[in-house]
DOMAR-210595 format. One record per residue: y, x, z of N, C-alpha, C, O in turn; residue in three letters; chain; residue number from 0. Coordinates in nm, 4 decimals. Atoms other than C-alpha are relative to their C-alpha. Example, Ala and Ser with C-alpha at 12.3 -4.5 7.8 and 13.67 -1.06 7.14 Angstrom:
2
{nY:-0.1190; nX:0.0890; nZ:0.0000; caY:-0.4500; caX:1.2300; caZ:0.7800; cY:0.1200; cX:0.0900; cZ:0.0000; oY:0.1181; oX:0.1936; oZ:0.0665; type:ALA; mol:A; seq:0}
{nY:-0.1190; nX:-0.0820; nZ:-0.0060; caY:-0.1060; caX:1.3670; caZ:0.7140; cY:0.1090; cX:-0.0770; cZ:0.0730; oY:0.2198; oX:-0.0261; oZ:0.0899; type:SER; mol:A; seq:1}
//
This chain:
67
{nY:-0.0947; nX:0.0702; nZ:0.0857; caY:-4.3022; caX:5.4742; caZ:0.3783; cY:0.1396; cX:0.0604; cZ:0.0162; oY:0.1857; oX:0.0836; oZ:0.1280; type:UNK; mol:A; seq:0}
{nY:-0.1362; nX:-0.0501; nZ:-0.0103; caY:-3.9598; caX:5.6099; caZ:0.2917; cY:0.0949; cX:-0.1157; cZ:0.0276; oY:0.0560; oX:-0.2321; oZ:0.0179; type:UNK; mol:A; seq:1}
{nY:-0.0983; nX:0.1026; nZ:-0.0336; caY:-3.6468; caX:5.4223; caZ:0.3861; cY:0.0707; cX:-0.0556; cZ:-0.1222; oY:0.1675; oX:-0.1303; oZ:-0.1078; type:UNK; mol:A; seq:2}
{nY:-0.0678; nX:0.0427; nZ:0.1209; caY:-3.5535; caX:5.3581; caZ:0.0232; cY:-0.0787; cX:-0.1033; cZ:-0.0800; oY:-0.0364; oX:-0.1419; oZ:-0.1890; type:UNK; mol:A; seq:3}
{nY:0.0838; nX:0.0948; nZ:0.0711; caY:-3.8272; caX:5.1159; caZ:-0.0767; cY:0.0676; cX:-0.1329; cZ:-0.0278; oY:0.0295; oX:-0.2031; oZ:-0.1214; type:UNK; mol:A; seq:4}
{nY:-0.0700; nX:0.1274; nZ:0.0155; caY:-3.5919; caX:4.8207; caZ:-0.0419; cY:0.1061; cX:0.0041; cZ:-0.1102; oY:0.1591; oX:-0.1004; oZ:-0.1480; type:UNK; mol:A; seq:5}
{nY:-0.1056; nX:-0.0110; nZ:0.1001; caY:-3.3486; caX:4.9542; caZ:-0.3041; cY:-0.0530; cX:-0.0371; cZ:-0.1391; oY:-0.1631; oX:0.0022; oZ:-0.1777; type:UNK; mol:A; seq:6}
{nY:0.0299; nX:0.0330; nZ:0.1392; caY:-3.3526; caX:4.8097; caZ:-0.6545; cY:0.0843; cX:0.0922; cZ:-0.0866; oY:0.2050; oX:0.0723; oZ:-0.1004; type:UNK; mol:A; seq:7}
{nY:-0.0747; nX:-0.1005; nZ:0.0757; caY:-3.2577; caX:5.1039; caZ:-0.8753; cY:0.0711; cX:-0.0580; cZ:-0.1212; oY:0.1682; oX:0.0002; oZ:-0.1694; type:UNK; mol:A; seq:8}
{nY:-0.0678; nX:0.0640; nZ:0.1125; caY:-3.1657; caX:4.8684; caZ:-1.1588; cY:0.1334; cX:-0.0608; cZ:0.0409; oY:0.2183; oX:-0.0873; oZ:-0.0442; type:UNK; mol:A; seq:9}
{nY:-0.1234; nX:0.0599; nZ:-0.0507; caY:-2.8905; caX:4.7258; caZ:-0.9404; cY:0.1043; cX:0.1038; cZ:0.0400; oY:0.2186; oX:0.0686; oZ:0.0693; type:UNK; mol:A; seq:10}
{nY:-0.0917; nX:-0.1053; nZ:-0.0423; caY:-2.7327; caX:5.0622; caZ:-0.8565; cY:0.0720; cX:0.0550; cZ:-0.1224; oY:0.0097; oX:0.0851; oZ:-0.2242; type:UNK; mol:A; seq:11}
{nY:-0.0807; nX:-0.0564; nZ:0.1080; caY:-2.4498; caX:5.1861; caZ:-1.0760; cY:0.0175; cX:0.1486; cZ:0.0275; oY:0.1004; oX:0.1882; oZ:0.1095; type:UNK; mol:A; seq:12}
{nY:-0.0087; nX:-0.1441; nZ:-0.0197; caY:-2.5030; caX:5.5617; caZ:-1.0987; cY:0.1218; cX:0.0543; cZ:-0.0727; oY:0.1436; oX:0.0239; oZ:-0.1899; type:UNK; mol:A; seq:13}
{nY:-0.1189; nX:-0.0610; nZ:0.0583; caY:-2.1847; caX:5.7560; caZ:-1.1612; cY:-0.0373; cX:0.1399; cZ:-0.0485; oY:-0.0536; oX:0.2313; oZ:0.0323; type:UNK; mol:A; seq:14}
{nY:0.0385; nX:-0.1277; nZ:0.0571; caY:-2.2740; caX:6.0405; caZ:-1.3981; cY:0.1213; cX:0.0887; cZ:-0.0270; oY:0.1044; oX:0.2052; oZ:-0.0632; type:UNK; mol:A; seq:15}
{nY:-0.1212; nX:-0.0752; nZ:0.0305; caY:-1.9118; caX:6.1536; caZ:-1.4395; cY:0.0099; cX:0.1321; cZ:0.0766; oY:0.0502; oX:0.2318; oZ:0.0168; type:UNK; mol:A; seq:16}
{nY:-0.0120; nX:-0.1287; nZ:-0.0691; caY:-1.9246; caX:6.4206; caZ:-1.1639; cY:-0.0853; cX:0.1104; cZ:-0.0617; oY:-0.0558; oX:0.2284; oZ:-0.0428; type:UNK; mol:A; seq:17}
{nY:0.0865; nX:-0.1011; nZ:0.0603; caY:-2.2002; caX:6.5965; caZ:-1.3581; cY:0.0714; cX:0.0748; cZ:-0.1118; oY:0.0295; oX:0.1847; oZ:-0.1481; type:UNK; mol:A; seq:18}
{nY:-0.0704; nX:-0.0668; nZ:0.1082; caY:-1.9528; caX:6.6819; caZ:-1.6329; cY:0.0805; cX:0.1194; cZ:0.0494; oY:0.1282; oX:0.1984; oZ:-0.0321; type:UNK; mol:A; seq:19}
{nY:-0.0761; nX:-0.1110; nZ:-0.0555; caY:-1.7800; caX:6.9275; caZ:-1.3988; cY:-0.0866; cX:0.1201; cZ:0.0346; oY:-0.0358; oX:0.2164; oZ:0.0919; type:UNK; mol:A; seq:20}
{nY:0.0889; nX:-0.1100; nZ:-0.0373; caY:-2.0813; caX:7.1556; caZ:-1.3586; cY:0.0421; cX:0.1336; cZ:-0.0597; oY:0.0339; oX:0.2362; oZ:0.0079; type:UNK; mol:A; seq:21}
{nY:-0.0366; nX:-0.1263; nZ:0.0615; caY:-1.9580; caX:7.4166; caZ:-1.6041; cY:0.1201; cX:0.0643; cZ:0.0667; oY:0.1409; oX:0.1850; oZ:0.0537; type:UNK; mol:A; seq:22}
{nY:-0.1136; nX:-0.0568; nZ:-0.0709; caY:-1.6471; caX:7.4612; caZ:-1.3972; cY:-0.0458; cX:0.0996; cZ:0.1059; oY:0.0336; oX:0.1825; oZ:0.1503; type:UNK; mol:A; seq:23}
{nY:0.0529; nX:-0.0904; nZ:-0.1013; caY:-1.8700; caX:7.6451; caZ:-1.1494; cY:-0.0436; cX:0.1336; cZ:-0.0578; oY:-0.0699; oX:0.2272; oZ:0.0177; type:UNK; mol:A; seq:24}
{nY:0.0406; nX:-0.1248; nZ:0.0636; caY:-1.9624; caX:7.9145; caZ:-1.4027; cY:0.1233; cX:0.0853; cZ:-0.0295; oY:0.2308; oX:0.0336; oZ:-0.0599; type:UNK; mol:A; seq:25}
{nY:-0.1060; nX:-0.0875; nZ:0.0470; caY:-1.7511; caX:8.2186; caZ:-1.4695; cY:-0.0022; cX:-0.0020; cZ:-0.1523; oY:-0.0985; oX:-0.0490; oZ:-0.2128; type:UNK; mol:A; seq:26}
{nY:-0.0061; nX:-0.0049; nZ:0.1451; caY:-1.6429; caX:8.2718; caZ:-1.8276; cY:-0.1137; cX:0.0852; cZ:-0.0559; oY:-0.1761; oX:0.0474; oZ:-0.1551; type:UNK; mol:A; seq:27}
{nY:0.1098; nX:-0.0857; nZ:0.0465; caY:-1.8936; caX:8.5554; caZ:-1.8685; cY:-0.1352; cX:-0.0692; cZ:0.0152; oY:-0.2212; oX:-0.0565; oZ:-0.0720; type:UNK; mol:A; seq:28}
{nY:0.1253; nX:0.0730; nZ:-0.0194; caY:-2.1735; caX:8.3405; caZ:-1.7247; cY:-0.0167; cX:-0.1080; cZ:-0.1065; oY:-0.1259; oX:-0.1264; oZ:-0.1602; type:UNK; mol:A; seq:29}
{nY:0.0068; nX:0.1045; nZ:0.1024; caY:-2.0898; caX:8.0574; caZ:-1.9636; cY:-0.0327; cX:0.0600; cZ:-0.1360; oY:-0.1107; oX:0.0027; oZ:-0.2122; type:UNK; mol:A; seq:30}
{nY:0.0291; nX:-0.0658; nZ:0.1279; caY:-2.0929; caX:8.2975; caZ:-2.2580; cY:-0.1440; cX:0.0492; cZ:-0.0053; oY:-0.2098; oX:0.0378; oZ:-0.1087; type:UNK; mol:A; seq:31}
{nY:0.1396; nX:-0.0446; nZ:-0.0052; caY:-2.4262; caX:8.4463; caZ:-2.1467; cY:-0.0955; cX:-0.1181; cZ:-0.0173; oY:-0.1948; oX:-0.1086; oZ:-0.0894; type:UNK; mol:A; seq:32}
{nY:0.0828; nX:0.1190; nZ:0.0116; caY:-2.5737; caX:8.0992; caZ:-2.1098; cY:0.0000; cX:-0.0525; cZ:-0.1427; oY:-0.1042; oX:-0.0932; oZ:-0.1940; type:UNK; mol:A; seq:33}
{nY:-0.0095; nX:0.0447; nZ:0.1395; caY:-2.4503; caX:8.0025; caZ:-2.4550; cY:-0.0849; cX:0.0885; cZ:-0.0909; oY:-0.1553; oX:0.0378; oZ:-0.1782; type:UNK; mol:A; seq:34}
{nY:0.0825; nX:-0.0911; nZ:0.0808; caY:-2.6117; caX:8.3140; caZ:-2.6070; cY:-0.1487; cX:-0.0269; cZ:0.0203; oY:-0.2262; oX:-0.0247; oZ:-0.0754; type:UNK; mol:A; seq:35}
{nY:0.1394; nX:0.0313; nZ:-0.0294; caY:-2.9393; caX:8.2309; caZ:-2.4340; cY:-0.0424; cX:-0.1300; cZ:-0.0681; oY:-0.1497; oX:-0.1376; oZ:-0.1280; type:UNK; mol:A; seq:36}
{nY:0.0300; nX:0.1277; nZ:0.0644; caY:-2.9272; caX:7.8721; caZ:-2.5570; cY:-0.0094; cX:0.0139; cZ:-0.1516; oY:-0.0954; oX:-0.0479; oZ:-0.2145; type:UNK; mol:A; seq:37}
{nY:0.0073; nX:-0.0229; nZ:0.1445; caY:-2.8564; caX:7.9893; caZ:-2.9118; cY:-0.1304; cX:0.0688; cZ:-0.0389; oY:-0.1889; oX:0.0365; oZ:-0.1423; type:UNK; mol:A; seq:38}
{nY:0.1270; nX:-0.0672; nZ:0.0275; caY:-3.1598; caX:8.2201; caZ:-2.8963; cY:-0.1152; cX:-0.1000; cZ:0.0049; oY:-0.2041; oX:-0.0964; oZ:-0.0802; type:UNK; mol:A; seq:39}
{nY:0.1042; nX:0.1032; nZ:-0.0098; caY:-3.3781; caX:7.9288; caZ:-2.7837; cY:0.0083; cX:-0.0934; cZ:-0.1203; oY:-0.0944; oX:-0.1316; oZ:-0.1764; type:UNK; mol:A; seq:40}
{nY:-0.0184; nX:0.0914; nZ:0.1135; caY:-3.2310; caX:7.7074; caZ:-3.0568; cY:-0.0533; cX:0.0611; cZ:-0.1289; oY:-0.1086; oX:-0.0104; oZ:-0.2125; type:UNK; mol:A; seq:41}
{nY:0.0431; nX:-0.0657; nZ:0.1224; caY:-3.3119; caX:7.9647; caZ:-3.3257; cY:-0.1510; cX:0.0166; cZ:-0.0094; oY:-0.2036; oX:0.0412; oZ:-0.1180; type:UNK; mol:A; seq:42}
{nY:0.1453; nX:-0.0139; nZ:0.0013; caY:-3.6789; caX:7.9822; caZ:-3.2242; cY:-0.0691; cX:-0.1173; cZ:-0.0677; oY:-0.1827; oX:-0.1045; oZ:-0.1132; type:UNK; mol:A; seq:43}
{nY:0.0567; nX:0.1138; nZ:0.0691; caY:-3.7377; caX:7.6377; caZ:-3.3680; cY:-0.1060; cX:-0.0773; cZ:0.0769; oY:-0.1798; oX:-0.1559; oZ:0.0175; type:UNK; mol:A; seq:44}
{nY:0.0979; nX:0.0715; nZ:-0.0815; caY:-3.9507; caX:7.5094; caZ:-3.0805; cY:0.0467; cX:-0.1394; cZ:0.0351; oY:0.1511; oX:-0.1847; oZ:-0.0119; type:UNK; mol:A; seq:45}
{nY:-0.0341; nX:0.1387; nZ:-0.0350; caY:-3.9478; caX:7.1629; caZ:-2.9272; cY:0.1312; cX:-0.0136; cZ:0.0767; oY:0.1922; oX:-0.1205; oZ:0.0749; type:UNK; mol:A; seq:46}
{nY:-0.1252; nX:0.0056; nZ:-0.0759; caY:-3.6474; caX:7.2482; caZ:-2.7082; cY:0.1206; cX:0.0433; cZ:-0.0829; oY:0.2335; oX:0.0395; oZ:-0.0340; type:UNK; mol:A; seq:47}
{nY:-0.1085; nX:-0.0514; nZ:0.0847; caY:-3.4404; caX:7.3837; caZ:-2.9995; cY:0.1149; cX:-0.0973; cZ:-0.0183; oY:0.2302; oX:-0.0568; oZ:-0.0034; type:UNK; mol:A; seq:48}
{nY:-0.1140; nX:0.0919; nZ:0.0177; caY:-3.2369; caX:7.0679; caZ:-3.0670; cY:0.0864; cX:-0.0141; cZ:0.1261; oY:0.2092; oX:-0.0164; oZ:0.1177; type:UNK; mol:A; seq:49}
{nY:-0.0766; nX:0.0115; nZ:-0.1248; caY:-3.1381; caX:7.0332; caZ:-2.7011; cY:0.0763; cX:0.1281; cZ:0.0288; oY:0.1915; oX:0.1232; oZ:0.0717; type:UNK; mol:A; seq:50}
{nY:-0.0675; nX:-0.1275; nZ:-0.0230; caY:-3.0571; caX:7.4030; caZ:-2.6724; cY:0.1210; cX:0.0139; cZ:-0.0909; oY:0.2265; oX:0.0599; oZ:-0.0472; type:UNK; mol:A; seq:51}
{nY:-0.1116; nX:-0.0072; nZ:0.0944; caY:-2.8387; caX:7.3849; caZ:-2.9837; cY:0.1129; cX:-0.0924; cZ:0.0432; oY:0.2302; oX:-0.0559; oZ:0.0356; type:UNK; mol:A; seq:52}
{nY:-0.1025; nX:0.0946; nZ:-0.0448; caY:-2.6586; caX:7.0789; caZ:-2.8506; cY:0.0748; cX:0.0540; cZ:0.1207; oY:0.1974; oX:0.0449; oZ:0.1259; type:UNK; mol:A; seq:53}
{nY:-0.0665; nX:-0.0541; nZ:-0.1188; caY:-2.5888; caX:7.2434; caZ:-2.5134; cY:0.0837; cX:0.1226; cZ:-0.0343; oY:0.1893; oX:0.1439; oZ:0.0252; type:UNK; mol:A; seq:54}
{nY:-0.0791; nX:-0.1150; nZ:0.0431; caY:-2.4720; caX:7.5614; caZ:-2.6857; cY:0.1322; cX:-0.0462; cZ:-0.0609; oY:0.2367; oX:0.0141; oZ:-0.0361; type:UNK; mol:A; seq:55}
{nY:-0.1231; nX:0.0552; nZ:0.0578; caY:-2.2213; caX:7.3532; caZ:-2.8839; cY:0.0912; cX:-0.0551; cZ:0.1085; oY:0.2127; oX:-0.0361; oZ:0.1034; type:UNK; mol:A; seq:56}
{nY:-0.0802; nX:0.0557; nZ:-0.1098; caY:-2.1079; caX:7.1741; caZ:-2.5674; cY:0.0714; cX:0.1104; cZ:0.0773; oY:0.1890; oX:0.0968; oZ:0.1113; type:UNK; mol:A; seq:57}
{nY:-0.0608; nX:-0.1115; nZ:-0.0723; caY:-2.0462; caX:7.5042; caZ:-2.3903; cY:0.1088; cX:0.0640; cZ:-0.0852; oY:0.2172; oX:0.0947; oZ:-0.0355; type:UNK; mol:A; seq:58}
{nY:-0.0986; nX:-0.0621; nZ:0.0894; caY:-1.8676; caX:7.6505; caZ:-2.6927; cY:0.1285; cX:-0.0811; cZ:-0.0068; oY:0.2368; oX:-0.0246; oZ:-0.0219; type:UNK; mol:A; seq:59}
{nY:-0.1181; nX:0.0863; nZ:0.0059; caY:-1.6319; caX:7.3528; caZ:-2.6945; cY:0.0847; cX:0.0098; cZ:0.1266; oY:0.2011; oX:-0.0302; oZ:0.1272; type:UNK; mol:A; seq:60}
{nY:-0.0702; nX:-0.0025; nZ:-0.1281; caY:-1.5354; caX:7.4182; caZ:-2.3331; cY:0.0511; cX:0.1373; cZ:0.0399; oY:0.1257; oX:0.1488; oZ:0.1371; type:UNK; mol:A; seq:61}
{nY:-0.0435; nX:-0.1350; nZ:-0.0370; caY:-1.4789; caX:7.7947; caZ:-2.3287; cY:0.0757; cX:0.0632; cZ:-0.1169; oY:0.0552; oX:0.0262; oZ:-0.2326; type:UNK; mol:A; seq:62}
{nY:-0.0687; nX:-0.0705; nZ:0.1080; caY:-1.2474; caX:8.0237; caZ:-2.5223; cY:-0.0998; cX:0.0823; cZ:-0.0816; oY:-0.1987; oX:0.1325; oZ:-0.0283; type:UNK; mol:A; seq:63}
{nY:0.0891; nX:-0.0785; nZ:0.0847; caY:-1.4094; caX:8.1973; caZ:-2.8169; cY:0.0111; cX:0.1474; cZ:0.0336; oY:0.1139; oX:0.1945; oZ:0.0823; type:UNK; mol:A; seq:64}
{nY:0.0000; nX:-0.1447; nZ:-0.0215; caY:-1.5067; caX:8.5614; caZ:-2.7888; cY:0.0680; cX:0.0680; cZ:-0.1182; oY:0.0513; oX:0.0258; oZ:-0.2327; type:UNK; mol:A; seq:65}
{nY:-0.0674; nX:-0.0740; nZ:0.1079; caY:-1.2965; caX:8.8062; caZ:-2.9878; cY:-0.0795; cX:0.1194; cZ:-0.0409; oY:-0.0383; oX:0.1934; oZ:-0.1302; type:UNK; mol:A; seq:66}
//
């Protein structure tokens, strides 16, 4: 038995805000590469396409555009 069986997960207030800072850990080039990869996945039209397109838009909103 783990030591967490007594916890009621419905009673815990999870703070998701720190997760919004993840992109700060990427370099600008890494973020651009990731965006290109996500766009390629989005264009394939598979089941993950909508999520890939959404994440590509999110990244694009947070980084400077390429010239």
